[in-house]
C-alpha positions as CSV (number, residue, x, y, z in Angstrom):
1,M,0.2,162.5,-40.1
2,Q,-3.2,161.6,-38.9
3,L,-5.7,164.0,-38.0
4,R,-9.3,163.2,-36.5
5,Y,-12.4,165.1,-37.8
6,N,-15.6,164.9,-35.7
7,Y,-19.1,165.5,-37.0
8,R,-22.5,165.4,-35.6
9,A,-24.8,162.6,-36.8
10,Y,-28.9,162.4,-36.7
11,P,-29.8,158.8,-37.0
12,D,-33.5,157.8,-37.1
13,A,-35.2,156.0,-34.6
14,S,-34.5,152.5,-36.7
15,Q,-31.0,153.5,-37.0
16,C,-30.7,154.4,-33.4
17,R,-32.1,150.8,-32.3
18,A,-29.5,149.3,-34.9
19,L,-26.5,151.4,-33.0
20,A,-27.8,150.5,-29.6
21,S,-27.8,146.8,-30.7
22,A,-24.2,147.4,-32.2
23,F,-23.0,149.1,-28.8
24,G,-24.1,145.9,-26.8
25,C,-22.6,143.4,-29.4
26,A,-19.3,145.1,-28.9
27,R,-19.5,145.3,-25.4
28,V,-20.5,141.7,-24.9
29,V,-17.5,140.4,-27.1
30,W,-15.4,142.7,-25.0
31,N,-16.8,141.3,-21.7
32,D,-16.5,137.6,-22.8
33,C,-13.0,137.8,-24.2
34,L,-11.9,139.7,-20.9
35,R,-13.4,137.1,-18.8
36,D,-11.8,134.2,-20.6
37,R,-8.4,135.8,-20.1
38,K,-9.1,136.8,-16.7
39,E,-10.1,133.1,-15.9
40,A,-6.9,131.7,-17.4
41,H,-4.7,133.8,-15.6
42,A,-6.4,132.8,-12.3
43,A,-6.0,129.2,-13.3
44,G,-2.3,129.6,-14.1
45,L,-2.8,129.1,-17.9
46,P,-1.0,130.8,-20.9
47,Y,-2.5,134.0,-22.4
48,V,-5.4,133.2,-24.5
49,K,-4.5,134.5,-28.1
50,S,-6.6,136.6,-30.0
51,A,-7.3,134.0,-32.7
52,E,-8.6,131.8,-30.3
53,L,-11.0,134.2,-28.8
54,S,-12.1,135.1,-32.2
55,R,-13.0,131.8,-33.0
56,L,-14.9,131.2,-29.4
57,R,-16.6,134.5,-28.7
58,I,-17.4,135.4,-32.4
59,T,-17.4,132.9,-34.9
60,Q,-18.9,130.0,-32.6
61,A,-20.7,132.2,-30.5
62,K,-23.2,133.4,-33.3
63,R,-24.1,129.8,-33.8
64,T,-25.5,129.3,-30.3
65,A,-29.0,130.4,-29.0
66,E,-27.5,132.4,-26.3
67,R,-25.5,134.7,-28.7
68,A,-27.2,134.4,-31.9
69,W,-27.8,138.0,-31.9
70,L,-24.2,138.8,-32.4
71,A,-25.0,138.2,-36.1
72,D,-27.3,141.1,-36.1
73,V,-24.3,143.7,-36.4
74,S,-21.5,143.9,-38.6
75,A,-18.6,141.4,-37.8
76,V,-15.9,144.3,-38.1
77,V,-17.6,145.9,-35.2
78,L,-16.9,142.6,-33.0
79,Q,-13.5,142.1,-34.2
80,Q,-12.7,145.9,-33.6
81,S,-13.6,145.4,-30.0
82,L,-11.3,142.3,-29.7
83,R,-8.7,144.3,-31.3
84,D,-9.3,147.3,-28.7
85,L,-8.9,144.8,-25.7
86,D,-5.5,143.6,-27.2
87,T,-4.5,147.2,-27.4
88,A,-5.8,147.7,-23.8
89,Y,-3.5,144.7,-22.7
90,K,-0.7,145.9,-24.5
91,N,-0.9,149.3,-22.8
92,F,-0.9,147.6,-19.3
93,F,2.0,145.3,-20.1
94,D,3.9,148.0,-21.6
95,S,3.3,150.3,-18.6
96,L,4.3,147.4,-16.2
97,K,7.5,146.9,-17.9
98,G,8.6,150.7,-18.5
99,K,7.9,151.0,-22.2
100,R,5.0,153.3,-21.9
101,Q,5.4,156.8,-20.9
102,G,3.3,158.6,-18.4
103,R,1.1,157.5,-15.8
104,K,0.7,153.8,-15.0
105,T,-2.0,152.1,-17.0
106,G,-4.4,149.6,-15.3
107,P,-5.6,146.4,-16.6
108,P,-8.8,146.2,-18.8
109,R,-12.0,146.3,-16.8
110,Y,-15.4,145.0,-17.7
111,K,-17.7,147.5,-19.7
112,S,-21.3,148.0,-18.3
113,K,-24.5,148.6,-20.4
114,K,-25.4,151.5,-17.9
115,D,-22.3,153.4,-19.3
116,T,-24.0,156.8,-20.6
117,R,-21.2,156.9,-23.1
118,Q,-21.1,154.1,-25.9
119,S,-19.0,153.8,-28.9
120,I,-18.1,151.3,-32.0
121,R,-15.1,151.2,-34.2
122,L,-15.2,150.6,-38.0
123,N,-12.4,150.3,-40.9
124,T,-13.2,151.1,-44.4
125,N,-14.7,147.7,-45.0
126,A,-17.8,148.5,-42.7
127,F,-18.3,152.4,-43.9
128,S,-18.5,154.3,-46.8
129,L,-19.4,157.9,-47.9
130,Q,-22.2,158.4,-50.2
131,D,-22.8,160.9,-53.0
132,D,-25.7,162.6,-51.1
133,G,-23.3,163.4,-48.3
134,T,-24.9,160.6,-46.1
135,V,-22.4,157.9,-44.3
136,Y,-23.5,154.2,-44.7
137,V,-22.4,152.0,-41.7
138,A,-23.1,148.6,-42.4
139,K,-26.1,147.0,-40.9
140,V,-27.0,150.4,-39.7
141,G,-27.9,152.4,-42.9
142,N,-27.1,155.7,-44.4
143,L,-26.7,158.3,-41.3
144,K,-27.6,162.0,-41.8
145,V,-24.4,163.9,-41.1
146,K,-23.8,167.9,-40.2
147,W,-20.7,168.6,-42.7
148,S,-19.2,171.6,-40.6
149,R,-16.1,171.2,-42.8
150,R,-14.5,169.3,-45.4
151,L,-12.8,166.3,-45.1
152,P,-9.1,166.6,-47.0
153,A,-8.6,162.9,-47.8
154,A,-10.4,159.7,-47.7
155,P,-10.9,158.5,-44.0
156,T,-9.2,155.3,-42.8
157,S,-11.3,154.6,-40.0
158,L,-14.5,155.7,-38.3
159,T,-15.8,155.8,-34.8
160,V,-19.5,156.2,-34.0
161,T,-20.2,157.5,-30.5
162,K,-23.1,158.3,-28.3
163,D,-22.4,160.7,-25.7
164,S,-23.8,161.1,-22.0
165,S,-26.5,163.7,-23.3
166,G,-27.7,161.4,-26.1
167,R,-25.9,163.2,-29.2
168,Y,-24.3,160.9,-32.0
169,F,-20.9,161.7,-33.4
170,L,-18.9,160.2,-36.3
171,S,-15.0,160.6,-35.6
172,F,-13.1,159.9,-39.1
173,V,-9.3,159.5,-39.2
174,V,-7.6,161.0,-42.0
175,D,-3.9,160.6,-43.1
176,T,-2.6,164.1,-44.7
177,E,0.2,166.3,-44.6
178,P,1.5,169.0,-42.3
179,D,0.2,172.4,-43.2
180,I,3.3,174.4,-42.8
181,L,2.6,178.2,-42.1
182,P,5.0,180.8,-43.1
183,G,7.9,181.3,-40.7
184,V,7.6,184.2,-38.0
185,E,10.0,185.9,-35.7
186,A,8.1,185.8,-32.4
187,D,8.7,183.0,-30.0
188,A,6.2,182.6,-26.8
189,G,6.6,181.3,-23.4
190,I,3.4,180.8,-21.6
191,D,2.4,180.9,-17.9
192,L,-0.8,179.2,-17.2
193,G,-2.9,180.4,-14.3
194,L,-6.7,180.8,-12.6
195,S,-6.8,184.7,-12.3
196,A,-5.9,185.0,-15.9
197,F,-5.9,181.8,-18.1
198,A,-2.7,182.7,-19.8
199,V,0.2,185.1,-19.5
200,L,2.7,185.2,-22.6
201,S,6.3,186.5,-22.4
202,D,5.4,189.6,-24.7
203,G,3.2,190.9,-21.6
204,S,-0.3,189.9,-23.3
205,K,-2.9,188.3,-20.9
206,I,-5.6,186.1,-21.8
207,D,-8.6,186.1,-19.5
208,S,-10.1,182.9,-18.0
209,P,-13.7,182.6,-19.4
210,R,-14.7,180.3,-16.5
211,F,-17.4,178.5,-18.6
212,L,-18.3,176.1,-15.7
213,R,-18.7,179.0,-13.0
214,R,-20.8,180.8,-15.4
215,A,-23.1,177.7,-15.8
216,E,-23.4,176.7,-12.0
217,K,-26.5,178.5,-11.3
218,K,-28.4,176.6,-13.8
219,L,-26.6,173.3,-13.0
220,K,-27.4,173.7,-9.6
221,R,-31.1,174.1,-10.4
222,L,-30.9,171.0,-12.6
223,Q,-29.1,168.8,-10.1
224,R,-31.7,169.8,-7.5
225,E,-34.6,168.6,-9.9
226,L,-32.5,165.5,-10.8
227,S,-32.1,164.6,-6.9
228,R,-35.8,164.7,-6.1
229,K,-36.5,162.0,-9.0
230,A,-37.3,158.5,-8.0
231,K,-34.2,156.2,-8.8
232,G,-35.0,154.1,-11.5
233,S,-38.0,156.3,-13.1
234,K,-38.3,157.6,-16.4
235,N,-38.7,161.2,-15.0
236,R,-35.2,160.7,-13.5
237,A,-33.8,159.5,-16.7
238,K,-35.0,162.6,-18.5
239,A,-33.7,164.8,-15.5
240,R,-30.3,163.1,-16.1
241,I,-30.2,163.9,-19.7
242,K,-30.8,167.7,-18.9
243,V,-27.8,167.7,-16.6
244,A,-26.0,165.9,-19.1
245,R,-26.7,168.5,-21.8
246,Q,-26.0,171.3,-19.9
247,H,-22.6,169.6,-19.0
248,A,-21.9,169.0,-22.9
249,R,-22.7,172.8,-23.4
250,V,-20.0,173.8,-21.1
251,A,-17.5,171.4,-22.5
252,D,-18.1,172.1,-26.1
253,R,-17.9,176.0,-25.2
254,R,-14.6,175.5,-23.4
255,R,-13.2,173.2,-26.2
256,D,-14.3,175.8,-28.9
257,W,-12.5,178.4,-27.1
258,H,-9.3,176.2,-26.6
259,H,-9.0,175.6,-30.1
260,K,-9.4,179.3,-31.1
261,V,-6.9,180.4,-28.6
262,S,-4.5,177.8,-29.4
263,T,-4.7,178.3,-33.2
264,Q,-3.8,182.2,-32.7
265,I,-0.9,181.4,-30.4
266,I,0.5,178.8,-33.1
267,R,0.0,181.2,-35.7
268,D,1.4,184.1,-34.2
269,N,4.6,182.6,-32.9
270,Q,7.4,180.3,-34.4
271,A,8.2,178.7,-31.0
272,V,6.0,178.0,-27.8
273,Y,7.0,176.9,-24.8
274,V,4.7,176.1,-21.6
275,E,5.2,174.7,-18.3
276,D,4.4,171.1,-17.6
277,L,1.9,171.7,-14.6
278,A,0.9,168.7,-12.5
279,V,-2.8,169.0,-13.2
280,S,-3.9,165.8,-11.6
281,G,-2.3,166.7,-8.4
282,L,-3.8,170.4,-8.5
283,G,-7.4,168.6,-9.2
284,R,-7.1,167.2,-5.6
285,T,-6.9,170.4,-4.1
286,R,-9.3,173.0,-2.7
287,L,-8.9,174.8,-6.2
288,A,-10.1,171.6,-8.0
289,K,-13.1,173.0,-9.7
290,S,-11.2,175.9,-11.1
291,V,-8.6,173.9,-12.5
292,H,-10.9,171.4,-14.1
293,D,-12.9,174.4,-15.4
294,A,-9.6,176.1,-17.0
295,G,-8.8,172.8,-18.8
296,W,-4.9,173.3,-19.0
297,S,-4.5,169.6,-20.1
298,A,-6.5,169.7,-23.2
299,F,-5.3,173.1,-24.1
300,V,-1.6,172.3,-23.7
301,G,-2.4,169.2,-25.9
302,M,-3.8,171.2,-28.9
303,L,-0.9,173.4,-28.6
304,E,1.4,170.5,-29.1
305,Y,-0.3,168.8,-32.0
306,K,-0.9,172.1,-33.7
307,A,2.8,172.9,-33.5
308,V,3.5,169.7,-35.5
309,K,1.0,170.3,-37.9
310,H,1.8,173.9,-38.9
311,G,5.6,173.4,-38.5
312,R,6.4,175.2,-35.2
313,T,8.4,174.4,-32.3
314,F,7.1,173.2,-29.0
315,A,8.6,172.2,-25.7
316,K,7.4,171.6,-22.0
317,V,9.6,173.1,-19.4
318,D,9.7,170.8,-16.2
319,R,7.4,171.6,-13.5
320,A,10.4,171.7,-10.8
321,F,11.8,174.7,-12.8
322,P,11.3,177.6,-10.6
323,S,9.8,180.0,-13.0
324,S,8.1,182.2,-10.2
325,Q,11.3,182.5,-8.2
326,V,13.8,183.6,-10.8
327,C,14.4,187.3,-11.6
328,S,13.9,187.4,-15.4
329,A,16.0,190.6,-15.6
330,C,19.2,189.5,-13.6
331,G,18.8,185.7,-13.1
332,F,18.7,186.0,-9.3
333,R,16.8,183.3,-7.4
334,D,14.6,185.1,-4.9
335,G,12.9,182.3,-3.3
336,P,9.6,180.7,-3.2
337,K,6.4,183.0,-2.7
338,P,2.8,182.4,-1.7
339,L,0.0,182.8,-4.1
340,H,-1.2,185.8,-2.9
341,V,2.0,187.6,-3.8
342,R,1.2,188.8,-7.4
343,E,4.2,191.5,-7.5
344,W,7.5,191.3,-6.0
345,T,10.7,193.3,-6.2
346,C,14.1,191.4,-7.0
347,G,16.3,191.7,-3.9
348,K,19.4,192.0,-6.2
349,C,18.6,194.3,-8.9
350,G,15.6,195.9,-7.6
351,T,13.4,195.1,-10.7
352,V,9.6,195.0,-9.8
353,H,7.8,192.1,-11.4
354,D,4.4,190.9,-12.1
355,R,4.6,187.3,-11.2
356,D,3.0,185.8,-14.1
357,H,4.6,188.0,-16.6
358,N,8.2,187.2,-15.1
359,A,7.4,183.4,-14.9
360,S,6.3,183.4,-18.8
361,R,9.6,185.3,-19.5
362,N,11.8,182.5,-17.4
363,V,9.4,179.6,-19.3
364,L,10.6,181.2,-22.7
365,V,14.2,181.3,-21.6
366,E,14.2,178.0,-20.5
367,G,12.4,176.7,-23.4
368,H,15.2,177.9,-25.5
369,R,17.8,176.4,-23.5
370,I,16.1,173.1,-23.7
371,V,15.7,173.4,-27.6
372,A,19.3,174.3,-27.9
373,A,20.3,171.3,-25.7
374,G,18.6,168.9,-28.1
375,R,16.1,167.8,-25.6
376,A,12.8,168.8,-27.4
377,E,11.1,167.3,-30.2
378,T,12.0,170.0,-32.9
379,L,11.4,168.0,-36.3
380,N,8.4,169.9,-36.6
381,A,10.5,173.1,-36.7
382,S,13.0,172.0,-39.2
383,W,12.8,172.1,-43.1
384,S,11.7,168.5,-42.9
385,A,8.6,169.1,-40.9
386,G,6.4,168.2,-43.8
387,K,8.6,165.0,-44.9
388,T,9.1,163.2,-41.4
389,R,6.2,161.3,-39.8
390,A,7.0,162.6,-36.2
391,K,5.6,160.7,-33.4
392,V,3.2,163.1,-31.5
393,P,0.8,162.4,-28.6
394,A,-2.5,161.5,-29.7
395,Q,-5.6,162.8,-28.0
396,R,-7.4,159.7,-28.7
397,V,-6.3,156.3,-29.9
398,E,-7.7,155.0,-33.2
399,T,-7.0,152.2,-35.2
400,G,-7.0,152.6,-39.0
401,S,-6.9,150.5,-42.4
402,P,-5.2,151.1,-45.3
403,R,-7.4,152.6,-48.3
404,K,-6.3,150.0,-50.8
405,G,-8.4,151.7,-53.6
406,Q,-11.7,151.9,-51.5
407,T,-14.3,153.9,-52.6
408,T,-15.0,155.9,-49.3
409,Q,-13.8,159.3,-51.0
410,A,-17.3,159.2,-53.1
411,G,-19.6,162.0,-51.8
412,I,-17.3,163.6,-49.4
413,P,-18.1,167.4,-49.5
414,G,-15.1,169.0,-50.9
415,L,-12.5,166.1,-51.3
416,Q,-11.9,166.4,-54.9
417,A,-11.0,170.4,-54.3
418,R,-9.2,170.3,-51.1
419,E,-9.6,173.5,-49.1
420,H,-7.4,174.9,-46.3
421,V,-8.9,173.9,-42.8
422,N,-9.0,176.2,-40.2
423,D,-8.0,174.8,-36.6
424,S,-10.3,177.3,-34.7
425,G,-13.1,174.5,-34.7
426,R,-16.5,174.6,-34.2
427,T,-18.6,173.5,-31.2
428,G,-19.6,169.9,-30.9
429,A,-18.3,169.1,-34.5
430,G,-15.7,169.3,-37.0
431,H,-12.8,169.9,-34.9
432,S,-9.6,167.7,-35.6
433,G,-6.8,166.2,-33.6
434,V,-3.5,164.5,-34.0
435,T,-3.7,160.7,-33.6
């Protein structure tokens, strides 16, 4: 399986300029190639192949006066930008044909230099790990990295990202074997909510930390200061970065908490079942801020990939399943209830239910039924979990390259003596995700 490991990088002034140039060149290649394909489509011409675009917009463009600066960055960065465009088109075509699951994917769009998040992708030909703990990036130099954890194997690709708050991150993709945990007897059904973040079928509740709500007072003050600054001024740019940094702190805290809670649940239960909520729809209601603050989708994604990694069973219960309407004691369907009803009494057996606890018990029963019917991905729960490359949803898409004897493992802290990786993660760096 493939895991992603993120680390904070600290480039110096000259390296920041080199990375900015790489971000810009990758964006220009993307936009030039996208423009050629759009114009060909509008003119009724055939789809422009990648080989032709690579020759016109990379190789020959470097020889022109208008695009001579493309030679200042690694050719791998430019070629990878074209591959990313190909992937975007493939996802769009697969979505039109119904081959791609989930929400419909739109066609690729132009990138703007005003985007606050920039990134480039590299394969093993354009980066290497040094003995002194730095990471060499072609035509950028040796980047200082905060190694918050050890890589379990040599990476196959690297993404360098600059976020909206001006921080730089290195994201390594690593091929590794699943870390199968010892079996346990317990199973868990989970009901996600707002008053309590999660209620488990054993009756335990996980309180919602409400990271955004707790930071609202400071965010409002920073937003007011930003609104007073003249548009286009340097003071406005500084104020924008202050707001972005505060939002980044909130996101980091939430992500770190999600990692710790999801890891604990996966460790304590052999099977985990959760309701498939319509988060995008709830995000358009009056509860939108609280829904986004909870981060249900990210949390469920962590449960899903950690179940595969650690040999647990995971299944989603359909959102149409009436978990809040059915009595978990006798199975009688007592009808829908408004959200303010937190406790109710079964009209048939007289059992008094806590709404969330009852729903989590029903999710557990329905999850067992789904797995028994063979409609869930249960390869990760079988004896072959460590021998089967089960397809699992990626948190972000990465392209990799085979190692083929590359020396990228030199200087990886602790690579020669692999240690156990804790999934709890650290804020801003070091957490991993399945790709």
